[in-house]
Steps between C-alpha positions, in 0.01 A plus 500: 500500500602257767398155609551401860677830577776462243537586130389231258782302346512406131416131437416265216143576405264268318237583240235472773686761711461751217140411415346403836699691769646849559837379633714613200328836492539556875870435463531768228276749678742530791736686261235750380680785672835408338455526123855381419467176696141449385603520133767234544281265706213540256722381214612197704142413594384536139759245387390256776137540392584431135686181596189361677271604210355834627555782252282782646704555813581877458142588413371297796742681731373837374143400586617383843659844566173677405307275736735571789472876447121477499513308826729762654283785379193341653686479829574877479149595385375587846819665622430860607692793643513486879606849604366638826228768446546470123278726286418210265539123512643387168585161351878469489558167320850367558599795715510487878375841608499541877609726781868432434472611135457341159689183396499232229648151485760458223759241402741689722266496796264767630576850366377839620305741279438754778580504870167657604131470404413652162214453254305691229169640628371730222529526121468850351432571131563861395206640304726723287787269415374148574818439702449244778645539846491279807468619855717282719436456869799402714568485871815620668546616855167357613274703267367464148615753241431533128672608180380549142707369210455461125473145369815549289691579821376182667588294191868598495770352724685832497210749503335332800800610706333843513269355766797504736450878521168448679628230733434176314779249571606444140859463382678386187513155663127443556349733236451218246297293744298800619404579138392138453305493829301816424428379146379163630276658761333729249452214253354267762272771641415720203131518586558514877717813484270807476536713184420871488533782252773749581600848388814706532340844452200718567229622263277347234539127445304249295244421769469840662726735688799408713499474800117477515468157329402235756770242564765689305846457655793740466811336352698807393828650613542526875591869459144568378326294768462798742317701231277204412418450866431873545208478254229412749218647706571653838280673756158638407363567151258754646777697666704506178197623304451777753860619456498467119169682461632784713813521284290513184280769651766723652816404306645667194469383140855347503404291804188376324706425186734276700208311652334465160831379351511215748165368376585584136803272509287186467313647201810552283513140374122469464486817290803387298664830592859595587665529838523860623631716784319723747765715667433727798761768555547799725676620813536311824198489725250478212391149601617325183609188687164489678332514159702200382429313824126556455530366143692194623240432774247420228680166460744438779679600816622850404794513738833593344694184416185286480322598177623859468860535374743783424698599191812371672528197272679390184355492151495120505342500845218732390448290187470178702267670751273626222489153345408349835217749561356432154171692504530654845636853550874550536536766769838675543560787741777763522617565142771728640683193637630426151870581474494555125157617394590532133552124490145466626373567146600142417301376799194703397510359148547145627219514756256668264571249221380214723764246397843426643829446323583172329777327694690178444467211742802338664398162363454633146209659318329804653332574829126553520443869424286675764194694378250727671210734427433734788508850642825625654434742787797715602583807703787743548600858556537570127338397171628191325461666160777751579741211445346355185568587140291256298137571428418133556584529867312829536197337345474235771516735800221693671670745736315678775664783692403504865480874557360452848424216742329204334293436812388723785565222754789276380602400851157348558507310172835322546431298819148418379606351168789311658241314704219479242580404140463253214121476470423741216733341244353155553146637470590695185640185335197297610268748329715496185477120489123503530305458177519824305746665740800506269287597202361798690852609599629483142197690367555778755869518411425537129241772567743706707776437246290650220420799718864572590622447142288801407723719716853631427680189623658188353334161463722343766427778747130453424540127553650547846242762594211283380620209715504725807152635428349158426652339810388787723148489358476126572656534847253779578209274411631168634704607802454855629140583401571870555444647154848660493652345188766698315375688194679571171502869591677434832760281330561720194760734664721197569505373141792628297439672169630369169766772492624409849534137406671561165872444564602680182296807589665505842841456338440811282406710804801363686738602218349849479547536876864388470559770238332765717690407817836475320469801269860601572626181332343619174709821484830466320679727748423255779821388671360160601346215300320604183182314402416690179328828421156664506377716217171584329293311757693176456758320711784343301613218731822311418400142420713335771366746759142427389558126542652552846212720617245242387689222675525698824128570487420134446382536140598327177664759272405305186134466604481869598658616172259289295197633689613863484570472126149366436344774712707793369706569812838479319643594161564210264627470145547227244838394372515585126659176383306243704186690593545384862344726762756639746420635845818712533644788300859613450568844641768694689538535877804676648650518155477128432260317271323207662163330493218654704143415592296814422233516771205737454450694823142588598421870466189461722341208689292276270136442588562145623803596710509405864701568810646184647514485878854481627 
């Protein structure tokens, strides 16, 4: 505070100066920015006040400071951002926000928070997590740009430095002031800054289905933005219907299964069912990729790299992609691109379980675990199940061999669906959201499920098949109106039997085949490796060899032994002293006594035997 252009000088004050004027308080207020000097001068002034009979000096000074701040705030009340072509005009309080940047007056003079225009223009609240983000608009190089950032990023002097990656002029020198500026602007303009719901994924959400909820904004990872943006309508709905109806009329059952699977994906969660695979396999030129493109065109631009993807991705990448798609179909082409197909069993289990791995967060705790409930549509030149050992994975896969072309005119379909797409999925969801739509879908699913459970198949196979049939029946009525819905009889050949799914049953057949194809290793005059002996319709397999064979085939030796013992496929005996059941017997091979698994070899094929396609 000054008087006549110079700092006030201390003087001898009277009682009236303290009670009837502001002179003593003005003198002290000039040191408000220098706490060390203010403390000393306040003590001196308090002693002067006591000498003249005024004992409330410190309290009076505190009230004076409050009054001055209120006066200053009222002066700043109408201050607004003054950026050229700004998206919003916001109150900025003590900040000077103009074309040359953002500044504030401090005890050390005017300091810079940012060297260019910047302000918050949108507040996003994620409907899944409740996490708030701000969209910042900033101008550099003559044009306005924008960036999305979490509130915790904008509240940290160090984390806000990440904005430098998108061109915001923030450094370790001005980050503290930029944090303060953005906080002040949001506080002063909370109701002026628009607020919208946001989502970082596709599929069912609380208020409907993403991305079809009005006003819903995408705030997810930038790597998923192209897929989110690909889910849209393009071209003519009528033209797409013409192509799809022709494919349903002239195409094969596998082609119709893929199309039905695309619709069925959004029923999985509503029916409280499990994620499942529909895999098309066969030689080149069968039109498998065209079948997947047609399925993708139900929802989105079906071009490769837009919605449609290939198997050329990591386990974590596929997990994150599935979590992003949520209820929408995950469509992966070219299974043969996998370098190590045996490792794909882990991917199949993960995707069909519908929940990702639990991972720790860098800042402590755990990351949000992705979940999904959908249909996974895949294609390749070979079956996936050739590379799986567990029955759980078999159970989740409907495989359809493409013995001939899926479509008579694939080259006509491809350009048409690249130009016309995205209408049917939106219409299907709209009908589901109508009163009674979801209830009708669930009732149909349960009816088909009961029908398929009466056949020689597992419950999970019946579950997947029922979803396909229910979705195709609804799509036939709501979308195609052509009376060509899939029937249980048409789908039945593609459902695996209980024996095919049973991993232990397959393990027994595998071991019998290993004995048959390596019969020389069971003769004691064999010069090479000896595995045991065969006599009286039984194969005596050395225990370590048995364990190795199971491991190489992808089976658990302990689980297989337990199952075979219960079903009479091996000899067992009980230890006399303990009564413990043992799965191996002591006998001689090549003149040496060792433990063997005694496997009963089939004398003729059992009634429920099957021939697995190779």
